C-alpha positions in Angstrom: -9.1 69.1 -53.6 -7.9 67.2 -56.7 -9.4 63.8 -57.1 -6.9 61.0 -57.6 -6.9 59.6 -61.1 -8.5 56.3 -62.1 -6.3 53.3 -61.8 -4.4 52.4 -65.0 -2.3 49.6 -63.5 -2.5 47.0 -60.7 0.8 45.9 -59.1 0.6 42.7 -57.1 2.8 41.5 -54.3 3.3 37.8 -54.7 3.7 36.2 -51.2 0.5 36.1 -49.4 -1.4 37.8 -52.2 -1.3 35.6 -55.3 0.7 32.8 -53.7 -0.7 31.1 -50.6 2.8 31.0 -49.3 2.8 32.4 -45.8 2.2 29.0 -44.2 5.3 27.8 -46.1 7.7 30.5 -45.0 7.8 29.1 -41.5 8.9 25.8 -43.1 11.4 27.5 -45.3 12.9 29.5 -42.4 12.8 26.4 -40.1 14.9 24.5 -42.6 17.3 27.5 -43.1 17.8 28.1 -39.4 18.1 24.4 -38.7 21.2 24.3 -40.9 22.8 26.8 -38.5 21.8 24.9 -35.3 18.6 26.9 -34.5 15.3 25.2 -33.6 12.6 27.5 -35.1 8.9 27.1 -34.7 7.6 30.2 -36.6 7.5 32.4 -33.5 8.8 35.4 -35.4 6.6 35.1 -38.5 5.1 38.5 -38.1 8.5 40.1 -37.8 9.6 38.9 -41.2 6.3 39.1 -43.0 6.7 40.9 -46.3 10.2 42.3 -45.7 13.2 41.9 -48.0 15.4 38.8 -47.6 18.2 41.0 -46.3 16.0 42.4 -43.5 14.7 39.0 -42.7 18.0 37.3 -42.3 19.5 40.3 -40.4 16.6 40.0 -38.0 17.3 36.2 -37.5 21.0 36.9 -37.1 20.3 39.3 -34.3 17.6 37.2 -32.5 19.5 34.0 -32.7 23.0 35.3 -32.4 24.1 33.9 -35.8 27.6 34.7 -37.0 27.2 33.5 -40.6 27.5 36.2 -43.3 24.3 37.9 -44.3 25.0 37.2 -48.0 25.4 33.5 -47.3 22.1 33.3 -45.4 20.3 35.3 -48.1 21.6 32.9 -50.8 20.6 29.8 -48.8 17.2 31.2 -48.0 16.6 31.9 -51.7 17.7 28.3 -52.6 15.3 26.8 -50.1 12.4 29.1 -51.1 12.9 28.3 -54.7 12.4 24.6 -54.0 9.2 25.3 -52.1 7.8 27.7 -54.7 8.7 25.5 -57.6 7.0 22.4 -56.2 4.6 23.1 -53.3 3.2 26.6 -52.9 -0.4 27.0 -54.2 -2.6 29.8 -55.5 -5.3 31.6 -53.6 -8.8 30.9 -54.9 -10.1 33.1 -57.8 -6.6 34.4 -58.6 -6.8 33.5 -62.3 -10.4 34.7 -62.7 -9.5 38.1 -61.1 -6.4 38.6 -63.3 -8.5 37.7 -66.4 -11.2 40.3 -65.4 -8.6 43.0 -64.7 -7.0 42.4 -68.1 -10.4 42.6 -69.8 -10.8 46.0 -68.1 -7.6 47.2 -70.0 -5.6 47.5 -66.8 -1.8 47.0 -66.9 -0.6 44.3 -64.5 2.7 43.8 -62.7 4.2 41.7 -59.9 6.6 43.3 -57.4 7.9 40.8 -54.9 10.6 40.6 -52.3 11.1 37.0 -53.3 14.0 36.2 -55.7 13.4 35.4 -59.3 14.4 31.8 -58.8 11.3 31.4 -56.6 8.8 33.8 -58.2 9.2 33.0 -61.8 8.9 29.2 -61.6 5.9 29.7 -59.4 4.2 32.0 -61.9 5.1 29.6 -64.7 3.8 26.5 -62.9 0.4 28.1 -62.3 0.3 29.6 -65.8 0.1 33.2 -64.6 3.2 34.7 -66.2 1.4 35.8 -69.4 -0.9 38.1 -67.3 1.9 40.4 -66.3 3.8 42.8 -68.4 6.3 43.5 -65.7 7.8 41.2 -63.0 10.2 42.8 -60.5 11.9 40.5 -58.0 13.9 41.1 -54.8 17.4 40.9 -56.2 16.7 43.5 -58.9 16.5 46.4 -56.5 19.0 47.8 -54.0 16.6 48.5 -51.1 13.8 46.0 -50.3 10.4 46.7 -48.8 9.5 48.8 -46.8 11.6 51.1 -49.1 9.6 52.1 -52.1 12.2 51.1 -54.7 10.5 47.9 -56.0 7.1 49.6 -56.6 8.7 52.6 -58.2 10.6 50.3 -60.5 7.5 48.4 -61.5 5.6 51.6 -62.3 8.5 52.9 -64.3 8.8 49.7 -66.3 5.0 49.9 -67.0 5.2 53.5 -68.0 2.4 54.4 -65.5 2.5 57.3 -63.0 2.7 56.2 -59.4 -0.6 57.9 -58.5 -2.4 55.9 -61.2 -1.2 52.6 -59.8 -3.0 50.4 -57.3 -0.9 48.1 -55.2 -2.3 44.8 -53.7 -0.5 43.9 -50.5 -0.9 41.6 -47.5 2.0 42.9 -45.3 2.4 46.2 -43.4 6.0 46.5 -44.7 4.7 46.3 -48.3 1.9 48.8 -47.6 4.6 51.2 -46.3 6.6 50.7 -49.4 3.7 51.4 -51.7 2.6 54.5 -49.8 6.2 55.8 -49.8 6.1 55.4 -53.6 3.0 57.6 -53.8 0.7 54.8 -54.7 -2.7 53.8 -53.4 -2.8 50.4 -51.6 -5.5 47.8 -51.1 -4.6 45.4 -48.3 -5.8 41.8 -48.4 -4.7 40.7 -44.9 -4.4 36.9 -44.2 -6.5 36.6 -41.1 -4.8 33.3 -40.3 -1.7 35.3 -39.3 -2.7 39.0 -38.7 -5.5 41.2 -37.4 -7.2 43.1 -40.2 -7.9 46.0 -37.9 -4.1 46.7 -37.9 -4.4 47.6 -41.6 -7.2 50.1 -41.5 -5.1 53.1 -40.7 -2.2 52.0 -43.0 -3.9 51.0 -46.3 -6.3 53.0 -48.5 -8.6 50.0 -48.8 -8.9 46.8 -46.8 -10.4 43.9 -48.8 -11.6 40.5 -47.8 -10.1 38.7 -50.8 -8.8 39.2 -54.3 -12.2 38.9 -55.9 -13.1 42.4 -54.6 -10.4 44.1 -56.6 -12.4 44.7 -59.9 -15.3 46.3 -58.2 -12.9 48.6 -56.2 -11.3 49.7 -59.5 -14.7 50.4 -61.0 -15.9 52.4 -58.0 -12.8 54.6 -58.1 -13.3 55.2 -61.8 -16.9 56.1 -61.2 -16.0 58.5 -58.4 -13.5 60.3 -60.6 
């Protein structure tokens, strides 16, 4: 049996991985749905965790019987999210230290996020993270969002790294499915405030407690190879 190659790149999801944004998505969607007469209390958070804007708003349309066009809802969700990401959403602890260590290990780094560029890029700029990443792929740049593999395949192609030499860092089952469909290995960092880590054990290749465990994982895979 052929051993998988050592990792040459690490591709990060943004929401819930680098950005401590999951608590804010309920507020974003509360504001969005309130504009269409819906009182939302975050009861469907798990249903939209990590999926593309299109899948999220199509879910809300079905659940709440909304007649507004999908494109309109997607645009407005993006506008509201951009406001939150630009001004409010914070980083997870140790994010900058981990990215620094991975770069020192000569790993190529990328972000592949379902969020639109108007949210993701100001967030990365505000927290002075942009320079760590050679490639940033956002939700509006690809035709099919997670759980389809397109966004991760695009990131690997832009990096010039084979899919099987890429490690994806995810917090959502839909993102894990996307990375696996792209032929990549996935480390899950589930947010225990919202999900049960046991749900991830059969889906991800590795389940981590936090970002600070990534460098040692990369080293252990290299040593095993």
